[in-house]
C-alpha positions as CSV (number, residue, x, y, z in Angstrom):
1,X,26.2,-27.4,-22.0
2,X,22.9,-25.5,-22.5
3,X,20.1,-26.1,-20.0
4,X,16.7,-24.6,-20.9
5,X,14.7,-22.8,-18.3
6,X,11.6,-24.8,-19.2
7,X,13.6,-28.1,-18.5
8,X,14.2,-26.8,-15.0
9,X,10.5,-26.0,-14.6
10,X,9.6,-29.5,-15.7
11,X,11.9,-31.0,-13.2
12,X,10.5,-28.9,-10.3
13,X,6.9,-29.6,-11.3
14,X,7.6,-33.4,-11.5
15,X,9.3,-33.3,-8.0
16,X,6.4,-31.4,-6.5
17,X,3.7,-33.6,-8.0
18,X,5.7,-36.9,-7.6
19,X,4.3,-37.8,-11.0
20,X,5.2,-37.0,-14.6
21,X,1.5,-37.3,-15.5
22,X,0.2,-34.8,-12.9
23,X,3.1,-32.4,-13.6
24,X,2.3,-32.5,-17.4
25,X,-1.4,-31.9,-16.7
26,X,-0.7,-29.0,-14.5
27,X,1.5,-27.4,-17.2
28,X,-0.9,-28.4,-20.0
29,X,1.6,-30.6,-21.7
30,X,1.6,-34.1,-23.0
31,X,3.2,-36.5,-20.5
32,X,5.4,-37.8,-23.3
33,X,6.8,-34.2,-24.0
34,X,7.6,-33.6,-20.3
35,X,9.1,-37.0,-19.8
36,X,11.3,-36.7,-23.0
37,X,12.5,-33.3,-21.9
38,X,13.5,-34.5,-18.5
39,X,15.2,-37.6,-20.1
40,X,17.2,-35.2,-22.4
41,X,18.4,-33.3,-19.4
42,X,19.5,-36.4,-17.6
43,X,21.5,-37.4,-20.7
44,X,23.0,-34.0,-20.8
45,X,24.1,-34.1,-17.2
46,X,25.0,-37.7,-17.2
47,X,23.0,-38.5,-14.1
48,X,19.6,-39.8,-13.3
49,X,17.3,-37.1,-11.8
50,X,14.3,-39.3,-10.9
51,X,13.6,-42.8,-9.7
52,X,10.7,-44.0,-11.7
53,X,8.1,-46.6,-10.6
54,X,4.4,-47.4,-11.1
55,X,3.6,-45.3,-8.0
56,X,5.2,-42.2,-9.6
57,X,8.6,-40.6,-9.5
58,X,11.0,-39.5,-6.7
59,X,14.1,-37.3,-7.1
60,X,17.4,-39.0,-6.7
61,X,20.2,-37.3,-4.7
62,X,21.3,-35.5,-7.8
63,X,17.7,-34.6,-8.7
64,X,17.1,-33.2,-5.2
65,X,20.1,-30.9,-5.5
66,X,19.1,-29.8,-9.0
67,X,15.5,-29.1,-7.8
68,X,16.9,-26.9,-5.0
69,X,19.1,-24.9,-7.4
70,X,16.4,-24.8,-10.0
71,X,13.9,-23.2,-7.6
72,X,16.5,-20.4,-6.9
73,X,17.1,-19.9,-10.6
74,X,13.4,-19.6,-11.4
75,X,12.8,-17.2,-8.5
76,X,15.6,-15.0,-9.8
77,X,14.3,-15.1,-13.4
78,X,10.8,-14.2,-12.2
79,X,12.2,-11.3,-10.2
80,X,14.3,-10.2,-13.1
81,X,11.3,-10.2,-15.4
82,X,9.1,-8.4,-12.9
83,X,11.9,-5.7,-12.4
84,X,12.3,-5.2,-16.2
85,X,8.5,-4.9,-16.6
86,X,8.3,-2.4,-13.7
87,X,11.2,-0.4,-15.1
88,X,9.6,-0.2,-18.5
89,X,6.4,1.2,-16.9
90,X,8.3,3.7,-14.9
91,X,7.5,1.9,-11.7
92,X,11.1,1.0,-10.9
93,X,14.5,2.2,-11.9
94,X,16.4,5.3,-11.0
95,X,15.7,9.0,-11.3
96,X,18.3,11.7,-10.8
97,X,16.9,15.2,-9.9
98,X,19.1,18.3,-10.0
99,X,18.3,21.4,-8.0
100,X,19.6,24.4,-6.1
101,X,16.6,25.3,-4.0
102,X,16.2,24.1,-0.5
103,X,14.5,20.8,0.5
104,X,13.7,21.9,4.0
105,X,10.1,22.7,2.9
106,X,8.3,23.8,-0.3
107,X,7.0,22.3,-3.6
108,X,10.1,20.4,-4.6
109,X,10.1,18.4,-1.4
110,X,6.4,17.7,-1.7
111,X,6.8,16.6,-5.3
112,X,9.6,14.2,-4.4
113,X,7.5,12.8,-1.5
114,X,4.5,12.3,-3.8
115,X,6.6,10.6,-6.4
116,X,8.3,8.3,-3.9
117,X,4.9,7.3,-2.4
118,X,3.5,6.4,-5.9
119,X,6.6,4.8,-7.3
120,X,8.1,3.0,-4.3
121,X,10.6,1.0,-6.3
122,X,12.1,4.0,-8.1
123,X,15.4,5.1,-6.5
124,X,15.5,8.9,-6.3
125,X,18.9,10.5,-6.4
126,X,19.3,14.2,-5.8
127,X,22.1,16.4,-7.0
128,X,22.6,19.9,-5.6
129,X,24.8,22.2,-7.5
130,X,25.4,25.4,-9.5
131,X,23.3,26.1,-12.6
132,X,26.2,25.3,-14.9
133,X,26.9,22.0,-13.2
134,X,23.3,21.0,-13.3
135,X,22.8,21.7,-17.0
136,X,26.1,20.1,-17.8
137,X,24.8,16.9,-16.0
138,X,21.6,17.2,-18.0
139,X,23.6,17.4,-21.3
140,X,25.8,14.4,-20.6
141,X,23.0,12.2,-19.2
142,X,24.2,12.1,-15.6
143,X,21.0,14.0,-14.5
144,X,17.5,13.3,-15.7
145,X,15.7,16.5,-14.7
146,X,16.8,19.9,-13.4
147,X,14.5,22.2,-11.4
148,X,15.9,25.8,-11.3
149,X,14.9,29.4,-11.8
150,X,14.8,30.8,-15.3
151,X,15.3,29.3,-18.8
152,X,17.7,26.6,-19.9
153,X,18.9,28.4,-23.0
154,X,19.3,25.0,-24.8
155,X,16.9,24.0,-27.6
156,X,17.6,20.3,-26.8
157,X,15.8,20.6,-23.5
158,X,12.0,20.5,-22.9
159,X,10.8,22.8,-20.1
160,X,7.8,23.0,-17.9
161,X,7.0,26.2,-15.9
162,X,6.2,25.2,-12.3
163,X,5.7,27.3,-9.2
164,X,6.6,30.7,-7.9
165,X,8.1,31.1,-4.5
166,X,7.9,34.3,-2.4
167,X,11.0,36.2,-1.6
168,X,11.5,36.2,2.2
169,X,13.6,38.5,4.3
170,X,15.7,36.8,7.0
171,X,16.3,39.2,9.9
172,X,18.2,39.0,13.3
173,X,15.4,38.5,15.9
174,X,16.7,41.7,17.6
175,X,16.2,43.7,14.4
176,X,13.5,46.5,14.7
177,X,11.8,45.1,11.6
178,X,11.4,41.7,13.2
179,X,8.3,43.1,15.1
180,X,6.5,43.6,11.8
181,X,4.5,40.8,10.2
182,X,5.4,42.1,6.7
183,X,8.5,44.0,5.6
184,X,8.2,46.4,2.7
185,X,11.2,46.9,0.4
186,X,11.5,50.5,1.2
187,X,12.0,49.5,4.9
188,X,15.2,47.8,3.9
189,X,17.1,50.8,2.6
190,X,20.4,51.2,4.3
191,X,20.6,47.5,5.3
192,X,23.6,45.2,4.7
193,X,22.5,42.2,2.6
194,X,24.2,38.9,3.0
195,X,23.8,36.9,-0.2
196,X,25.4,33.6,-1.4
197,X,27.5,33.5,-4.5
198,X,25.8,30.2,-5.2
199,X,22.6,29.9,-7.2
200,X,19.9,31.3,-6.9
201,X,21.9,34.1,-5.2
202,X,22.4,36.0,-8.4
203,X,18.7,36.1,-9.3
204,X,17.9,37.2,-5.7
205,X,20.4,40.1,-6.1
206,X,18.8,41.1,-9.4
207,X,15.5,41.4,-7.6
208,X,17.1,43.4,-4.7
209,X,18.7,45.8,-7.1
210,X,15.5,46.3,-9.1
211,X,13.6,47.0,-5.8
212,X,16.1,49.3,-4.0
213,X,18.5,50.7,-6.5
214,X,18.3,54.5,-7.1
215,X,20.5,56.9,-9.1
216,X,23.9,57.0,-7.2
217,X,22.6,54.6,-4.5
218,X,22.8,50.8,-4.7
219,X,22.0,48.4,-1.9
220,X,25.1,47.3,0.1
221,X,25.6,43.6,-0.7
222,X,28.2,41.3,0.8
223,X,28.6,38.1,-1.2
224,X,29.7,34.9,0.6
225,X,30.9,31.7,-0.9
226,X,28.7,29.8,1.5
227,X,25.5,27.8,1.6
228,X,22.1,29.3,2.5
229,X,22.3,27.6,5.9
230,X,25.5,29.4,6.7
231,X,24.2,32.7,5.5
232,X,21.3,32.3,7.9
233,X,23.8,31.6,10.7
234,X,25.5,34.9,9.9
235,X,22.2,36.7,10.0
236,X,21.5,35.2,13.4
237,X,24.9,36.4,14.5
238,X,24.0,40.0,13.6
239,X,26.1,40.4,10.4
240,X,23.2,41.7,8.3
241,X,20.0,40.6,6.7
242,X,19.4,38.3,3.8
243,X,16.9,37.4,1.1
244,X,15.9,33.9,0.2
245,X,13.2,31.8,-1.5
246,X,10.3,30.6,0.5
247,X,11.4,27.0,0.4
248,X,14.5,27.9,2.5
249,X,12.7,28.8,5.6
250,X,11.8,25.3,6.8
251,X,14.9,25.0,8.9
252,X,15.1,26.9,12.2
253,X,18.2,28.9,13.1
254,X,18.9,30.5,16.4
255,X,18.4,34.2,16.3
256,X,16.7,34.3,12.8
257,X,13.2,35.4,11.9
258,X,11.5,35.4,8.5
259,X,9.2,38.0,7.0
260,X,7.6,38.3,3.7
261,X,9.0,41.0,1.4
262,X,6.4,43.3,-0.3
263,X,5.8,46.4,-2.2
264,X,2.7,48.2,-3.3
265,X,1.9,45.3,-5.7
266,X,2.1,42.6,-3.1
267,X,4.6,39.8,-2.5
268,X,7.6,39.4,-4.7
269,X,8.0,36.0,-6.3
270,X,10.7,34.1,-8.1
271,X,9.6,31.4,-10.6
272,X,10.9,27.9,-11.0
273,X,10.8,25.5,-14.0
274,X,11.7,21.9,-14.8
275,X,14.1,21.1,-17.7
276,X,15.0,17.7,-19.2
277,X,16.5,16.3,-22.4
278,X,13.7,15.3,-24.7
279,X,15.7,12.3,-25.9
280,X,16.0,10.9,-22.4
281,X,13.9,7.7,-22.6
282,X,14.0,6.9,-18.8
283,X,10.4,5.8,-18.0
284,X,10.9,7.1,-14.4
285,X,11.5,10.5,-15.9
286,X,8.3,10.4,-17.8
287,X,6.3,9.5,-14.6
288,X,7.9,12.4,-12.7
289,X,7.2,14.9,-15.5
290,X,3.5,13.7,-15.5
291,X,3.3,14.3,-11.8
292,X,4.8,17.8,-12.1
293,X,2.3,18.6,-14.9
294,X,-0.7,17.4,-13.0
295,X,0.3,19.1,-9.7
296,X,2.0,22.3,-10.8
297,X,1.1,23.3,-14.4
298,X,-2.2,24.9,-13.3
299,X,-0.2,27.0,-10.8
300,X,2.2,28.3,-13.5
301,X,-0.7,29.0,-15.8
C-alpha cells in the first residue's frame, strides 16, 4: 500500500478546517481534487476517515487516529527536509578536526569556538594524534581537516598557512631564570630539556638544536613518551626545563612558570597550517576553511 504525503496533508487540512471546501481553498486546490484524493485514501485503507454532512466534515475514530499519526509524519518530513537543506549549506552536519597542538588556549581553540557559534547545528569532533595518524585519517576520509606544523607532503591535499606560535620555555618556579621576564637561548646552555616523543616534539627539538648546538656540544635532551601535560608536571617536579608552543600554556601546573624564548632577532616561532583533501565535499568543511581564510590568512601573509 502506497500512501502519498500529500494525501496525509489533505486529511490533516480537512480535519483542521472541518470542511473540504475551506481546506481546498487554503491549499489552493479545487474542492473536487481534495475530496477525490481523500476518497481514494479511504478506499485504500478500507475505512471511512470523515463523516460528511451539509455542515462540513468530522473525522471518524479511524480518521482521528490517522490525523494524529499524519501530523507526526509531516513534522518528521519537514525536519528531515530542513536538516538536509542545512547540511547542504554547511549549517549542519559533522566536521572532524585533527590536531596535535593544545586546546588550552590559542588560535585553534578560538577558531573552533567561532565556528561553533556561527554553525550551531554542526557537530564538531576532534581527533588528537601523531602526524602519521592524522594524515592517514585525512587520506581515508575519517578526518576532514588537519591542523599541524609543516607541509603535508601529499599532492592530493590542499593547504592553508595559518598562524605562528611563539616557542615558550617552561621552568620550575624555583629556577634562577624564572625571575626573568624573557629567557634568551644562550641562557639555556647546560640545561636538561624534557621533550615529548609525540608531535610537535620533534620540530621543537630541531629548533633547540639549531639554537644551542655547537661543535662537539649538543643540548642534553631527555625524550619522554608522555603528553605535554605530563612533561609540565615533570618540570614542576624539578626534572628539567621544557619547550612548547604558546597554545600549551593555558593550563596551570603547580611549580611551573612560562617565559618567552628569544635571541637577538626576537621571539622564536613555529608555524601551523591546515590541510584537507580537495575531493572532500563536506559542506561543513568548506565553511570551516572559509573561516580560517578570513581569520588567519592575513596573519600568515
